[in-house]
N, C-alpha and C positions, 0 to 999 in steps of 0.2 A: 503494499499500500503505501503511495506517495504521502509526503508529509508538507504542510503547510504552518509556517511558522507566524506569529503574529507578536509583537512586542511593543508597548504602549503606554503612555500616560493617559488619566482618566480624570474626571472631575466630578465628584459627589456634590450636588448641589441640593440641599435639604431646605424646605420650608415648613417647619411645623411637622406634618405627617405626609408631607407631599415631597417628590423627587422630580428633578427635571431629567427627562429622558428624551433621547432622539427618535427619530424613526429612520431605520435604516433600510436603503435603497440597493444595496448590493452586497456581497462577501457573504461569508459563512452565515451572518447574523440576517440577511434581506428578509423584510418583513416583520423584523422583532423591533422591540423597543430597546435601546441599548444606551450604556452611559456616554456622554460626549466625550470626545477624547481620539486618539487615535496613534498612530505609527511615531516612534522616535527618529527622527532621520539621522543619518550620519554626523557624527558630531556634535550632535544635540544633545543638550541638557535635559532630564524628566520635565523640569519645570519650565523650560523653554518650550517643550511640546504641547505640554499641557496647556500654556498661554495661546500658542498658535494654533491648536486644534479647535480651542473653545472659540477663539475669534472667527475661523471659518465654518465650523457647523451650528454654532449658536449665535454667534454675533456678538458676543460680550467680550470685555477685556477684564480679565481676574487680576486684581490688586492684592488679594491676600488669601492664602492657602496655607494648610498643614497636611502633611504626610498622614495617611490614614493605613496604608496596607500595600503588601507586595504579597502576588499570588500569581498560580497559574492554573489553567484546566486543560484537560484533554478531551476530545470527541472528534465522531466521526460527520463528514460534511460531502454531501453528494453534490459534488462541483459541477458534473455534466453528467448525461445519462449513463456513460460509461467509465466515469472517472469518481471514485471514491477517494478524498482524503483524509489524512489523520491530522487534524488541527490541535497544535499545542498554542495556546493564548496566553502570554504572560503581561501582566499588568502593573502599573505602578499607581496608586490610586490616592487622590488627593481630596480632602473636604475643601471645598471653596466656599471661605467664609465672606468676601466680598468681590463685588465687580462693579463694572461700571457698564452703560448702555442698556437697552432694552434687547430682552430675549425674543430673538427671529423665529417666529411660529413656523413661518413656511421659509424654506430655502431655494434658491434657484441652483440648478444642478449646472455646474461648470468645472475647469480644467480644476479649481482650487477645492471646490467642493464637491464630489463625485459619489458620497455614500449616505448623505443626512437629507431627508425631505423637510427638516425643522425639528424644534423642539417645544414641548411644554412640560407642565407639572402634571403629575399624577398623583391621586390619592393612593398611597402605599397599600392600604387595607384592601383596595378594589382591584390590585394587579393580579393577574394570575400568570402562574410559573409558566405557561406553554406560550405567552406572548411575548416573554423575557428573552433576552441574551442570556448565555450560561454565565457570562462574566458580569452581568449585572444581577443576576439571581446569587451568584456568590457574595458578592458586595452587600447586597440587600440582608442577606443572612447573616453577615457578621456585622452589621448595624442592628442586628437582633429582631429582625422583622420574620415573621412565619407568613410564608404565601399559600395559597392554595394551587 
């Protein structure tokens, strides 16, 4: 089985019992709700990736953050009809404590932002496991939430 590795920085933006999630438009989490963030580029610090990715995917400028967790998961992804990939997704997760700008609920797909359809806050108690990316579910559980 072929392997696909993803290493990224992600933001946990909480507002009471709500969390900011993006709607994925491609990749292993296509159609799922995911944490905003993404790939750490060559030579980029995780905090730089966090700020860049949240500007690209959500339209916000992160001004204050705190390291929360670093972890990984593995799962199978049916990439194409005849191609099954073993995904290893590693993330560094930051609680975003403060930011500037309005959150963009809808994003235009372009070269800079190719996998987020925008973001919005979701009531955590109303989220369903099947609607979430594996990495988002992992972090919500670490935050102490039990989902259906």
